[in-house]
N, C-alpha and C positions, 0 to 999 in steps of 0.2 A: 351803611351796609350792616354794621354789626347791631344796630337797633332792629332793623327788619330780620335778621337771623335769630335774634333773641325773641322777637314776637311770635316767629314761627315755632321756636321752640316751645315756647309758654303755650300756644294754641294747640301744637300738636304732639306734645310730650316727648319731642325728640330727644335724643342723648344730650344731657347737660342742661336740660330745661325742666320746668315745672310742669308735671303731667297732668294737665287740666282734665283729662279723662277720668280720672279717678274720681272726680265730682259728680260725674253723670249720675249714680244712683241716688243722690241727694233729693234732686226734684221728683224723681220716681217715688221716694219713700214719702215725701210731703203729700203729693196728689192722692196717692194709693191710700196713705194712712187717714188723710182727712176725709177722703171720698168715703171710706168704710165707716169712719165714726160719724159721719154725717147721715148716713143711711140707718145706722143703729140709733142714733138720736131721734129721727124722724119716726122710727117705728115706737119708740118709747113714748114720744109726744103723743101719737095718736092712740096710744094704749096698746098695752101687750094683747088684750083681748081682741081688738080689732084686726091685729096682724094674725093671731091665732085662728080667726074666723077665715081669714083669706087663705091660710094653710089647709085649713079643713075643707073648703070649697076646692082646693087643688089635691084632695085625698092624700094629704100628708098625714101619717099615722103620729099619735100622740101630738096633736097640733098645739096645745098650750106648752108642753115640754119643749118642742122643737121651735117654738116662737122664742122662747128664752134662750135656748142654744143659739139660735140665729143672732138675736140681738147682743148677746154677750160675746160672741164670735166677731161681730162687726165692731163692736165697741173696743174690747181688749185686743182683738187682733190688729185692728187699725191702729190703735196707741202703740202696739210693739213695732209694727211696721213704720210708723212715725219716728220712733225712738232709734228704730235700727236694732231691735232686740229680738233674738229668737226667730230671726225672719225665715229661715229654712223650716222651722217647726210650724209657725203659725200660717204659713203659706198653704198647708195642705188643707186645713178646715176652710179657710178663705176660697181657695181653688174649688173645693167641694160646694159651697154656697152659689159660687157664681156658675158652675156647671148645673146645679139644680135650677136655678133661675132662668138658665138658657133654655133648658129641655122643658121646664113646666110652664113658662110664662112667655119668653120673648120669641122663640123659634117660629110660632106661626106667623108673626108679624115681619119676617124677613131681616136682612141685615141691618139697614139703616135705622140708627136711633132717632134721627129726625125726620119726621114725615109732616111737612108742611101741607095741611088740608086747607086751609083758607086764610085770609086776612080780611078781617072785619073791623067795623069802628071800635070795636073792644079790643082788637090786637090779633096776633098771630094765633092760629088754632091749629094744634097739632094732633096726630093720630098717635096710636100706641106704639113704643119704641121697639125696636128690634133688639137684636143681641150683639151690635157693634160695641157699645160701651163694655159689656161684660168680657168680650174678648180682649180688649184693650188692657182692662185690669188683670185678666189672666197672662197677657204678655208682659205686663210690669211685673207681676210676682215671679214668673219665670225669669225675667231679666235679673231680678234682685238676688234671687236664689243662685242663679249662674255667676253672676259677676261680682256678688259681695254688696255689702251696705254702704261701702264709701266711707269717707271721713265723718266725723262726728256721728259716729253711732255706737251703741252699746256693745254690739258684736264686734265691731273693731277695736274698741277699747279692751274687751276681754281678750281677743286675740293677740293684740299687742303685748299685753301683760304675759301671757302664756309664753309668747315667743321670747321675750326679755327673760322670763324666768328659767325657761329651758336653756337658752344659750348661755346663761350664766352657769348653770349646773353642768353644762358639757364642756366649758372652758377648762384648760389645763391648769392645773394649781402649781405654783412655784414654791 
């Protein structure tokens, strides 16, 4: 009976147990951070001129400048999310990129990100992706901003240091 109660405490963070829910932001940080960085690296690998041409075709002003802004936001923002650093701050430009992608590229293709068109001898053939994945990334960013970055994060480390410093300065001296 005691073992069962301890496992419940562990799993659900009941009083007296280890609150496992505090670890929920960690996988969100990992997938969002790595996902953004992967998109930034892919744009760099194809060349910034190639991405700038795409932005130009979408009528984005200052397409070369915006290509670099986008790539740096994806790379540096992704790294910051991965490390749990400045998450509230970097989430804003990252969310802006996602919203621009939704409204300029993905919206005409509907919600679903996976559109199986055919299966041939060469393998599965897919149509253009919808905005589903962009919404998932947005939801993850919102969850991280609202719930915090969780353990093993730079934001958490800074918050803990500030808390310890402020609690020491407020303690009565004898």
